[in-house]
VOGU-3710 file (C-alpha; in Angstrom, 3 decimals, decimal comma):
1> xxxxxxxxxx> -3,069/-9,535/-44,608  -3,267/-9,505/-40,825  -1,172/-12,242/-39,251  -3,284/-14,804/-37,375  -0,948/-14,946/-34,356  -0,890/-11,145/-34,101  -4,666/-10,998/-34,314  -5,007/-13,630/-31,592  -2,558/-11,767/-29,313  -4,397/-8,498/-29,872
11> xxxxxxxxxx> -7,812/-10,014/-29,146  -6,484/-11,820/-26,062  -4,644/-8,989/-24,324  -5,603/-5,564/-25,702  -8,977/-4,200/-24,499  -10,906/-1,762/-26,693  -10,080/1,917/-26,040  -12,259/3,772/-23,564  -10,556/7,177/-23,604  -9,699/9,892/-26,111
21> xxxxxxxxxx> -10,301/10,365/-29,839  -10,364/7,459/-32,253  -6,835/8,164/-33,527  -5,244/8,129/-30,049  -2,835/5,173/-29,841  -1,232/5,820/-26,437  -2,896/5,894/-23,005  -6,272/5,252/-24,629  -7,497/2,806/-21,981  -7,930/3,937/-18,405
31> xxxxxxxxxx> -9,300/2,028/-15,445  -8,656/1,304/-11,798  -8,327/-2,192/-10,387  -7,689/-3,417/-6,836  -4,211/-4,467/-5,749  -3,158/-5,567/-2,317  -0,189/-6,710/-0,300  -0,404/-8,931/2,756  2,443/-9,040/5,234  3,204/-11,174/8,274
41> xxxxxxxxxx> 5,956/-10,171/10,693  7,331/-11,676/13,857  10,111/-10,356/16,086  11,450/-12,008/19,212  14,278/-10,956/21,477  15,804/-12,288/24,661  18,384/-10,506/26,828  20,609/-12,075/29,470  22,794/-10,238/31,980  25,777/-12,217/33,221
51> xxxxxxxxxx> 26,818/-9,086/35,096  26,686/-5,323/34,587  29,885/-5,726/32,549  28,734/-8,663/30,430  25,431/-8,816/28,500  24,063/-10,997/25,711  20,977/-10,707/23,535  19,401/-13,041/20,994  17,007/-11,932/18,248  14,947/-13,688/15,596
61> xxxxxxxxxx> 12,770/-12,023/12,951  10,485/-13,496/10,328  8,740/-11,672/7,465  6,405/-12,914/4,775  5,343/-10,423/2,094  2,771/-11,486/-0,474  1,910/-8,783/-3,049  -1,055/-9,252/-5,365  -0,066/-6,779/-8,063  -0,830/-5,939/-11,688
71> xxxxxxxxxx> 2,298/-6,049/-13,848  0,901/-6,479/-17,349  -0,495/-2,958/-17,749  -3,888/-4,322/-18,811  -6,942/-5,428/-16,802  -6,286/-8,449/-14,566  -9,154/-10,392/-16,171  -6,947/-10,466/-19,288  -3,453/-11,029/-17,881  -3,928/-11,889/-14,226
81> xxxxxxxxxx> -1,903/-10,791/-11,232  1,706/-11,277/-10,237  2,335/-13,598/-7,337  5,488/-13,788/-5,335  6,090/-14,682/-1,738  9,057/-12,927/-0,176  10,137/-14,822/2,906  12,906/-13,588/5,171  14,566/-15,087/8,245  17,032/-13,200/10,433
91> xxxxxxxxxx> 18,751/-14,475/13,546  21,471/-12,753/15,571  23,424/-13,140/18,791  25,343/-10,224/20,284  27,754/-10,407/23,212  29,088/-7,216/24,809  31,833/-7,641/27,428  33,431/-4,760/29,314  36,714/-6,462/30,140  38,025/-3,416/31,980
101> xxxxxxxxxx> 37,166/0,291/32,128  39,517/0,750/29,182  38,720/-2,361/27,124  35,391/-3,464/25,591  34,766/-6,376/23,224  31,652/-6,823/21,095  30,977/-10,106/19,311  28,119/-10,723/16,854  26,969/-13,807/15,014  24,204/-13,500/12,428
111> xxxxxxxxxx> 22,211/-15,482/9,890  19,861/-14,265/7,149  17,960/-16,059/4,435  15,764/-14,411/1,829  13,672/-16,337/-0,693  11,590/-14,729/-3,417  9,733/-17,282/-5,557  7,651/-15,519/-8,165  5,509/-15,943/-11,239  2,147/-15,039/-12,738
121> xxxxxxxxxx> -1,352/-16,403/-13,154  -1,123/-17,313/-16,838  0,217/-20,571/-18,271  2,100/-20,228/-21,532  1,589/-23,429/-23,500  -2,122/-22,750/-23,996  -1,231/-19,307/-25,361  1,441/-20,765/-27,669  -1,078/-23,259/-29,055  -3,595/-20,486/-29,694
131> xxxxxxxxxx> -0,956/-18,366/-31,457  0,166/-21,298/-33,576  3,868/-20,680/-32,924  6,085/-23,463/-34,244  9,634/-24,558/-33,411  9,547/-23,640/-29,720  9,969/-26,642/-27,381  6,695/-27,685/-25,832  6,393/-27,130/-22,084  4,056/-28,598/-19,428
141> xxxxxxxxxx> 0,532/-27,214/-19,600  0,744/-25,861/-16,040  4,026/-23,924/-16,523  3,421/-20,336/-15,420  5,327/-18,338/-18,007  4,144/-16,567/-21,154  5,819/-15,426/-24,389  7,203/-11,885/-24,271  5,913/-9,722/-27,130  7,520/-6,281/-27,399
151> xxxxxxxxxx> 5,931/-3,727/-29,725  7,935/-0,491/-29,745  6,051/2,368/-28,045  3,071/0,175/-27,211  2,132/-1,640/-24,019  4,158/-4,778/-23,417  2,146/-7,510/-21,747  4,402/-8,429/-18,847  4,227/-11,444/-16,613  7,132/-11,757/-14,234
161> xxxxxxxxxx> 9,265/-14,717/-15,268  8,883/-17,801/-13,106  11,926/-17,970/-10,869  12,987/-19,323/-7,479  15,901/-17,239/-6,147  17,193/-17,521/-2,586  20,137/-15,971/-0,766  21,707/-17,205/2,468  24,274/-15,354/4,526  26,182/-16,023/7,730
171> xxxxxxxxxx> 28,009/-13,205/9,490  30,679/-13,198/12,180  31,872/-9,852/13,586  34,215/-9,079/16,439  35,268/-5,571/17,484  37,601/-4,492/20,277  37,674/-0,939/21,695  40,599/0,280/23,816  40,800/3,687/25,477  44,149/5,031/26,601
181> xxxxxxxxxx> 44,696/8,670/27,447  43,508/10,820/24,534  43,286/7,839/22,181  40,316/5,600/21,423  41,542/2,661/19,385  39,185/0,268/17,624  40,020/-2,856/15,727  37,868/-5,634/14,372  37,096/-8,166/11,683  34,166/-9,556/9,722
191> xxxxxxxxxx> 33,717/-12,893/7,960  30,612/-13,335/5,812  30,118/-16,545/3,774  27,238/-16,276/1,304  25,138/-18,389/-1,033  23,130/-17,252/-4,058  20,880/-19,959/-5,478  18,474/-19,587/-8,368  16,379/-21,621/-10,741  14,601/-20,045/-13,705
201> xxxxxxxxxx> 11,650/-21,831/-15,274  11,660/-22,548/-19,022  10,396/-19,700/-21,196  8,325/-19,316/-24,339  10,543/-16,903/-26,264  10,808/-13,172/-26,885  9,412/-11,517/-30,023  10,306/-7,875/-30,723  8,444/-5,768/-33,269  9,867/-2,381/-34,263
211> xxxxxxxxxx> 9,330/-0,176/-37,309  11,945/-2,008/-39,365  9,775/-3,219/-42,262  6,806/-0,830/-42,538  8,015/2,249/-40,688  5,459/1,665/-37,905  5,903/-0,910/-35,136  2,255/-1,924/-34,859  2,042/-2,497/-38,590  5,056/-4,815/-38,354
221> xxxxxxxxxx> 3,250/-6,610/-35,538  0,007/-6,999/-37,481  1,972/-8,454/-40,383  3,731/-10,872/-38,049  7,203/-9,567/-38,886  9,411/-9,424/-35,774  12,734/-7,669/-36,073  14,411/-9,978/-33,561  13,435/-13,145/-31,750  15,145/-15,158/-29,056
231> xxxxxxxxxx> 14,618/-18,301/-27,079  16,352/-19,485/-23,907  16,889/-23,212/-23,551  16,679/-23,649/-19,784  19,815/-24,649/-17,958  20,449/-26,086/-14,510  20,063/-24,164/-11,292  22,894/-21,872/-10,237  24,365/-22,328/-6,772  26,879/-19,558/-6,150
241> xxxxxxxxxx> 29,272/-19,747/-3,221  31,483/-16,843/-2,127  32,595/-14,977/0,969  33,597/-11,550/2,243  36,449/-10,942/4,688  37,522/-7,648/6,228  39,539/-6,172/9,054  40,293/-2,674/10,297  42,133/-0,592/12,837  41,221/3,000/13,731
251> xxxxxxxxxx> 42,455/5,607/16,206  40,483/8,657/17,362  43,017/11,018/18,907  41,932/14,084/20,842  45,037/16,166/20,180  43,714/19,161/22,104  40,354/20,431/23,350  39,906/22,035/19,923  41,300/19,359/17,587  40,437/15,680/17,129
261> xxxxxxxxxx> 41,990/13,446/14,494  40,611/10,156/13,223  42,714/7,868/11,066  42,748/4,206/10,215  43,237/1,445/7,696  40,733/-1,109/6,435  41,249/-4,209/4,309  38,536/-6,059/2,395  38,601/-9,237/0,358  35,651/-10,124/-1,846
271> xxxxxxxxxx> 36,136/-13,666/-3,107  35,220/-14,602/-6,693  32,062/-16,669/-7,042  32,246/-20,402/-7,632  29,336/-22,673/-8,447  28,589/-25,673/-6,256  28,323/-27,933/-9,322  30,831/-26,032/-11,529  28,093/-25,277/-14,072  29,395/-21,820/-14,945
281> xxxxxxxxxx> 31,391/-20,649/-17,934  33,461/-17,779/-19,270  34,772/-16,719/-22,661  38,395/-16,361/-23,722  38,670/-13,442/-26,198  42,197/-14,470/-27,209  41,206/-17,895/-28,521  37,461/-17,509/-29,087  36,715/-20,509/-26,856  34,262/-21,038/-23,998
291> xxxxxxxxxx> 35,988/-21,928/-20,725  34,468/-24,151/-18,008  35,970/-25,245/-14,637  36,724/-28,895/-15,372  35,957/-31,937/-17,495  32,943/-32,777/-15,339  31,443/-29,473/-16,405  32,181/-30,292/-20,046  30,152/-33,462/-19,622  27,172/-31,413/-18,371
301> xxxxxxxxxx> 26,992/-29,201/-21,475  23,522/-29,158/-23,016  23,438/-31,522/-26,014  21,768/-28,879/-28,212  24,712/-26,550/-27,623  27,136/-29,041/-29,116  25,369/-28,551/-32,465  26,730/-24,985/-32,601  30,328/-26,305/-32,900  31,632/-23,614/-30,560
311> xxxxxxxxxx> 34,838/-24,900/-28,912  34,795/-25,600/-25,162  37,894/-26,040/-22,983  38,677/-26,356/-19,280  40,528/-23,789/-17,141  43,682/-25,881/-17,289  43,624/-25,925/-21,074  42,886/-22,187/-21,319  45,232/-21,051/-18,533  42,392/-19,417/-16,596
321> xxxxxxxxxx> 42,687/-18,842/-12,802  40,739/-21,626/-11,073  37,124/-22,743/-10,923  35,875/-19,167/-10,400  37,157/-18,393/-13,926  38,661/-15,110/-12,736  41,532/-14,074/-10,506  41,111/-12,879/-6,930  41,433/-9,170/-6,208  43,686/-8,831/-3,156
331> xxxxxxxxxx> 44,353/-5,092/-3,368  41,573/-3,953/-1,023  43,575/-1,628/1,246  41,500/1,407/2,254  43,064/4,231/4,290  40,794/6,808/5,958  41,469/10,160/7,609  39,248/12,740/9,271  39,410/15,715/11,613  37,208/18,008/13,701
341> xxxxxxxxxx> 38,522/21,460/14,628  37,089/24,421/16,540  38,887/27,460/15,087  37,639/29,926/17,691  37,726/30,004/21,456  33,969/29,527/21,726  32,195/26,253/20,947  29,849/27,637/18,312  31,900/26,829/15,216  33,293/23,465/14,133
351> xxxxxxxxxx> 35,125/22,569/10,929  35,097/18,895/9,909  36,695/17,116/7,016  37,803/13,744/5,811  39,100/11,539/3,027  38,732/7,847/2,483  39,063/5,054/-0,054  36,295/2,473/-0,357  35,819/-0,653/-2,446  32,502/-1,890/-3,775
361> xxxxxxxxxx> 31,526/-5,544/-3,517  30,869/-7,355/-6,786  28,210/-9,700/-5,412  27,178/-13,211/-6,279  25,561/-12,987/-9,726  28,266/-11,400/-11,859  30,250/-14,147/-13,503  27,527/-16,781/-13,163  27,096/-17,356/-16,917  25,312/-20,649/-17,587
371> xxxxxxxxxx> 26,042/-20,865/-21,310  26,678/-23,623/-22,539  24,720/-25,576/-19,889  21,670/-23,666/-21,017  21,691/-21,243/-23,915  19,953/-18,270/-25,448  19,601/-18,239/-29,214  18,915/-14,847/-30,839  17,877/-14,228/-34,444  17,537/-11,108/-36,601
381> xxxxxxxxxx> 14,911/-10,982/-39,317  15,466/-10,051/-42,950  13,366/-10,122/-46,118  14,864/-11,682/-49,239  12,921/-11,946/-52,498  9,758/-10,860/-50,639  10,115/-13,747/-48,144  10,847/-13,078/-44,470  13,452/-15,134/-42,685  11,326/-15,111/-39,505
391> xxxxxxxxxx> 7,624/-14,740/-38,779  5,559/-14,626/-35,609  4,490/-18,243/-36,158  7,962/-19,448/-37,221  10,322/-17,348/-35,116  13,399/-19,556/-34,661  16,106/-20,984/-36,896  17,153/-23,598/-34,344  19,990/-23,870/-31,787  22,447/-25,091/-34,440
401> xxxxxxxxxx> 22,164/-21,913/-36,535  25,538/-20,215/-36,941  25,781/-17,032/-34,895  22,644/-17,685/-32,853  24,131/-18,271/-29,388  24,485/-15,275/-27,072  26,379/-15,303/-23,791  27,748/-13,205/-20,953  31,390/-13,261/-19,888  33,783/-11,407/-17,588
411> xxxxxxxxxx> 37,401/-10,455/-17,834  39,511/-12,989/-15,976  41,159/-10,088/-14,104  37,996/-8,314/-12,935  38,634/-6,281/-9,793  36,478/-4,411/-7,315  35,678/-0,804/-8,261  37,342/1,859/-6,112  35,642/4,930/-4,670  37,498/7,941/-3,274
421> xxxxxxxxxx> 35,423/10,306/-1,146  36,280/13,587/0,542  34,253/16,207/2,397  34,557/19,516/4,197  31,895/20,832/6,570  31,455/24,024/8,567  28,938/23,968/11,421  27,802/27,066/13,290  25,439/27,423/16,226  23,134/30,363/15,489
431> xxxxxxxxxx> 21,372/30,229/18,866  20,922/27,839/21,729  18,662/25,574/19,676  19,340/26,410/16,036  22,359/25,508/13,951  23,632/25,884/10,388  25,731/23,387/8,471  27,346/23,886/5,058  29,047/20,890/3,445  30,970/20,060/0,313
441> xxxxxxxxxx> 31,139/16,399/-0,694  33,133/14,994/-3,588  33,559/11,458/-4,878  35,248/9,796/-7,803  34,681/6,165/-8,707  37,081/4,328/-10,987  37,282/0,808/-12,319  33,497/0,489/-12,373  32,294/-2,616/-14,221  30,341/-2,252/-17,436
451> xxxxxxxxxx> 29,330/-4,478/-20,324  30,380/-4,259/-23,962  29,590/-6,525/-26,868  33,027/-7,794/-27,865  31,451/-9,534/-30,854  30,308/-6,250/-32,369  31,977/-5,311/-35,684  33,131/-1,753/-36,317  30,526/0,694/-37,611  30,611/0,769/-41,414
461> xxxxxxxxxx> 28,629/1,619/-44,517  28,944/-2,061/-45,435  25,725/-3,931/-44,521  25,971/-6,264/-41,562  26,748/-9,914/-42,189  27,686/-12,515/-39,578  31,161/-12,938/-41,056  32,047/-9,361/-40,037  31,915/-10,322/-36,355  35,203/-11,049/-34,542
471> xxxxxxxxxx> 33,751/-14,445/-33,495  31,376/-15,524/-36,297  30,215/-18,689/-34,535  28,543/-16,615/-31,799  25,975/-13,845/-31,565  26,381/-11,049/-29,000  28,966/-11,593/-26,245  28,365/-9,179/-23,375  31,769/-8,917/-21,755  31,992/-7,287/-18,312
481> xxxxxxxxxx> 35,185/-5,375/-17,635  36,518/-2,571/-15,448  37,023/0,951/-16,713  33,890/2,971/-15,994  34,131/6,255/-14,097  31,769/8,472/-12,133  32,299/11,833/-10,448  30,014/13,522/-7,942  30,234/16,982/-6,385  27,653/18,570/-4,111
491> xxxxxxxxxx> 27,085/21,607/-1,927  24,625/21,063/0,900  23,160/23,478/3,421  21,180/22,423/6,459  19,382/24,465/9,136  18,199/22,563/12,208  16,277/23,498/15,334  16,185/21,126/18,275  12,866/20,712/20,056  12,231/23,893/22,030
501> xxxxxxxxxx> 8,994/25,591/22,889  7,162/22,679/21,295  8,765/23,126/17,854  11,601/21,451/15,961  12,437/21,667/12,280  15,053/20,869/9,692  15,488/22,374/6,239  18,071/21,599/3,577  19,049/22,524/0,047  21,463/20,434/-2,021
511> xxxxxxxxxx> 23,127/21,275/-5,307  24,734/18,252/-6,936  26,377/17,316/-10,204  27,081/13,739/-11,200  28,752/12,644/-14,441  29,380/9,060/-15,531  30,066/6,940/-18,587  28,457/3,814/-17,099  25,116/4,986/-15,700  23,617/1,904/-14,062
521> xxxxxxxxxx> 19,847/2,323/-14,390  18,466/-1,157/-13,836  19,155/-4,086/-11,576  21,722/-5,740/-13,849  24,826/-6,442/-11,805  27,957/-5,413/-13,625  26,706/-2,098/-14,984  25,113/-1,127/-18,304  26,053/-2,465/-21,730  27,356/0,408/-23,844
531> xxxxxxxxxx> 26,128/1,006/-27,374  29,462/1,331/-29,183  31,942/-1,242/-27,904  34,866/0,859/-29,085  33,811/4,235/-27,622  32,814/4,255/-23,968  33,454/8,010/-23,862  30,335/8,663/-25,930  28,276/7,356/-23,003  29,456/10,090/-20,610
541> xxxxxxxxxx> 26,742/12,407/-19,361  24,561/13,361/-16,428  23,600/10,586/-14,025  19,910/10,024/-14,655  18,625/9,954/-11,084  20,920/12,509/-9,383  18,886/15,739/-9,201  20,765/18,985/-9,718  18,752/20,751/-6,988  16,763/19,370/-4,087
551> xxxxxxxxxx> 14,944/21,103/-1,226  13,787/19,101/1,769  12,168/20,159/5,019  10,618/18,509/8,038  9,042/19,805/11,235  7,362/18,609/14,425  5,008/20,928/16,312  3,455/20,099/19,664  0,057/21,786/19,426  -0,283/24,242/22,345
561> xxxxxxxxxx> -3,443/22,591/23,632  -3,893/20,404/26,706  -2,355/19,802/30,087  0,933/21,662/30,579  0,402/23,751/27,437  -0,816/27,236/26,586  -4,483/26,420/25,963  -6,842/24,193/28,000  -4,106/23,653/30,562  -6,056/21,159/32,606
571> xxxxxxxxxx> -6,807/17,455/32,654  -10,088/15,718/32,162  -12,068/14,916/29,048  -10,924/17,985/27,094  -7,290/16,970/27,516  -8,059/13,392/26,447  -9,724/14,629/23,256  -7,902/17,834/22,360  -4,629/17,783/24,268  -1,253/16,225/23,580
581> xxxxxxxxxx> -1,379/16,223/19,769  1,719/16,530/17,595  1,704/17,748/13,994  4,553/16,606/11,748  5,188/17,746/8,188  7,691/17,013/5,440  8,185/18,737/2,105  10,322/17,445/-0,752  11,022/19,175/-4,068  13,628/18,194/-6,593
591> xxxxxxxxxx> 14,471/18,671/-10,238  13,659/15,961/-12,745  15,587/13,027/-14,150  18,203/13,404/-16,888  16,925/11,523/-19,934  18,597/10,215/-23,075  16,752/10,300/-26,423  16,628/7,106/-28,445  15,494/5,595/-31,719  14,474/2,040/-32,597
601> xxxxxxxxxx> 13,904/-0,246/-35,532  17,000/0,348/-37,637  20,724/-0,394/-37,670  22,467/2,612/-39,250  25,861/1,529/-37,861  25,531/-1,824/-39,684  26,695/-3,671/-36,571  23,417/-5,504/-35,899  22,820/-2,970/-33,111  19,137/-2,162/-33,440
611> xxxxxxxxxx> 18,308/1,328/-32,233  20,357/3,509/-29,918  21,108/7,190/-29,490  19,969/9,490/-32,354  21,653/12,530/-33,896  21,045/15,933/-32,307  20,127/18,500/-34,972  18,300/21,227/-33,022  16,991/22,492/-29,703  14,595/20,036/-28,013
621> xxxxxxxxxx> 13,368/22,496/-25,382  9,767/23,639/-25,737  9,041/27,127/-24,415  7,524/26,943/-20,932  4,311/28,608/-22,070  3,863/26,015/-24,818  4,987/22,927/-22,930  2,225/20,436/-22,171  2,066/16,770/-21,198  1,491/15,956/-24,882
631> xxxxxxxxxx> 4,323/18,198/-26,116  7,125/18,206/-23,543  10,077/17,989/-25,973  10,398/18,777/-29,671  10,943/15,731/-31,882  12,321/17,938/-34,677  15,537/18,331/-32,664  16,550/14,735/-33,412  17,093/12,447/-36,377  18,050/8,844/-37,006
641> xxxxxxxxxx> 21,828/8,654/-37,689  22,937/8,346/-41,320  24,240/5,092/-42,734  27,586/3,970/-41,356  27,784/5,325/-37,804  26,222/5,613/-34,366  24,280/8,671/-33,216  26,011/11,774/-31,842  23,588/12,828/-29,080  24,950/12,850/-25,569
651> xxxxxxxxxx> 23,551/11,006/-22,591  21,362/12,743/-20,040  20,761/15,816/-22,218  17,000/16,105/-21,538  15,513/17,155/-18,211  12,284/15,484/-17,150  9,528/16,922/-14,950  10,358/17,912/-11,385  8,411/16,517/-8,457  7,229/17,817/-5,118
661> xxxxxxxxxx> 5,137/16,483/-2,293  4,011/17,705/1,115  3,241/15,047/3,724  1,396/15,535/6,992  0,898/13,512/10,159  -1,135/14,053/13,313  -0,230/11,954/16,386  -1,367/11,561/19,978  -0,294/9,125/22,717  -1,933/8,705/26,106
671> xxxxxxxxxx> -2,035/6,223/28,986  -5,290/4,288/29,155  -4,041/2,696/32,373  -0,724/2,604/34,167  0,502/-0,216/31,912  -1,434/0,380/28,697  -0,523/3,124/26,213  -2,667/4,035/23,216  -1,338/5,872/20,167  -3,649/7,214/17,482
681> xxxxxxxxxx> -2,481/8,818/14,265  -3,593/10,136/10,907  -1,009/10,429/8,127  -1,311/11,744/4,583  1,181/11,582/1,728  1,106/14,266/-0,973  -1,588/15,927/1,110  -2,082/18,702/-1,488  -2,532/16,038/-4,201  -0,028/17,807/-6,426
691> xxxxxxxxxx> 0,248/16,023/-9,815  3,822/14,815/-10,376  4,129/13,742/-13,971  6,338/10,865/-15,024  9,071/11,130/-17,622  7,883/11,609/-21,216  8,505/9,184/-24,067  11,879/10,019/-25,640  11,885/7,509/-28,529  11,922/9,514/-31,765
701> xxxxxxxxxx> 10,821/6,491/-33,822  7,279/7,156/-32,609  6,931/10,864/-33,532  3,273/11,023/-32,527  4,045/9,974/-28,956  7,513/11,562/-28,564  7,511/13,986/-25,675  4,169/12,751/-24,342  3,536/11,918/-20,692  1,070/9,144/-19,939
711> xxxxxxxxxx> 1,515/8,480/-16,227  2,437/10,036/-12,884  5,302/9,376/-10,520  5,044/7,495/-7,247  8,617/7,832/-5,959  9,186/9,531/-2,597  5,442/9,558/-1,861  4,800/11,749/-4,915  1,811/9,735/-6,173  -1,854/10,441/-5,584
721> xxxxxxxxxx> -2,814/11,609/-2,109  -3,183/8,740/0,335  -4,325/8,737/3,947  -3,963/6,274/6,783  -5,817/6,199/10,078  -4,236/3,926/12,663  -4,248/3,068/16,341  -1,583/1,206/18,334  -1,897/-0,464/21,703  1,221/-1,019/23,833
731> x> 1,258/-2,959/27,089
//
């Protein structure tokens, strides 16, 4: 019998198909709807000259971006538009003082603030009432959030969650340059206090339907049998406070006319984040307790959380380092060295190289866990004696259910990841205007943060039960720690021609290989959460978005027509209309993304880890003559892992479609009067309208849609051809 809530959701959000045969279940509705973005910008600048040796400028910029976009993937008359208003303020003062011919000081003071309130058109309580969902706290009728319903391999109706984030940053920089003999010495410092504030509106729950019970996700949905459900009890706002401090000294030494050395030392300190109201928490794996900054924070714990009986202690009781709940990393010393050498007596060949150590900032979100001040309760469905534990209409077991609470945590000794980079370049002048450059670049990153569920039991043939978890009172605990690695090696060639005879161009080819065990694909700070807590090595593979080969070219050609040029070399009307035009072109081709196959709906490892990487049992590559957008990979090359373990497929083993785009621009500038300049232009992206297909579906749990492509790419101007005609007036 079709579940009433499922039927209501389907009738509310899924339009009838308008494309393809009756049995087509993917990409069977196609339509075009208007979207628009309005933008306001203001820039002001004032300069003041105390003297030729002492100048000051002041600048203020304001931007307001208001997109009116479709996020839900269905017509806007069903799910509305996304609204968000991105507002940015930037102010800066710069003071440059030439104290003497050898000594120059530059001082800068800056301020930025970025706010991004966002939400959608739909209000959720009306939808919840229509669905008949019980047990979810009632919210105000005008609250702009909706329940999230995920149906594996079908369109998820998305409305961006209502949220009010804002970031504020002050910046103070001072740099001193001293020239003495063959040495140019620079030293300076930067101090950057920052704030990261956020408030997330209450939600209406998440309901995930896979193929767990019927073998087909949409059948599970129609029966109202979610595999997992979750609900977030809203907590207080977060008000992060942290700062960045750095200093450096560097010497550029011209040892001889043919050799220059550059060497220096930099130090950076990235302070741990604290919350203005101390409403943050961490988890102590040694004792299984939640740690908060002080007793005042204990008093702010959400009353519903206390029903879970999970112990809470202060930093003093747990022995944690201060109100940030993690220790400071004070090891940020970063030496750098570089050289430039002309090996021959002429000036046509230069060899350059360098090595440096860099540290990555951790930012203001990582470590801002708000459990237990707010909490997320997650539940997994099961059927016992023909009765489901959860249904669409009754999706929750309550905040007091044992093992329902999920949380994020960080190691109390989290440190900044370290990046080592080295390069070697040979440059050769081929003629007076054309040069060739060949470069090798290598990097290795260590100590990269990543997440792992420290409450995951070991894989076993024994069915999952809550008591098998290391901390049975809790659900998943995503614990962010250091340890991830990434290596990158590339060979790059570049040919350039400076403007001569009305023509300039640049062409490059890059071969690159990137391997990592913590490929960060989304916007989650702290890296990805690995599948098997006890085997990070199984995650190692190709970085998804680093193309193995890329070709890029650009050119500017002054058309030989008009005054001072080969044709129509005279003024007058013909020069106004036909003369002075420039034609610019760019071309970009690169190999596709590295994709990882997946499965959903089952837990073969018996760790309550639903889905993951499958087993590889064959060759997924389809012969080029047989490959189509409905059969890009072979599903027979994969299988769901057997009972008792995780899958054995590697990461990044599939190569998605390549993309290419040629862009063209035509420009002309002329003086309408002595003080007025007019610029007209016509620009086109993907001017040949080459179709660049998106990545195919790689979830083997939907065999009919595995390896199918249902959309096109838009990255790097690779979408449908677009043209812009514009005119600019300067006075």
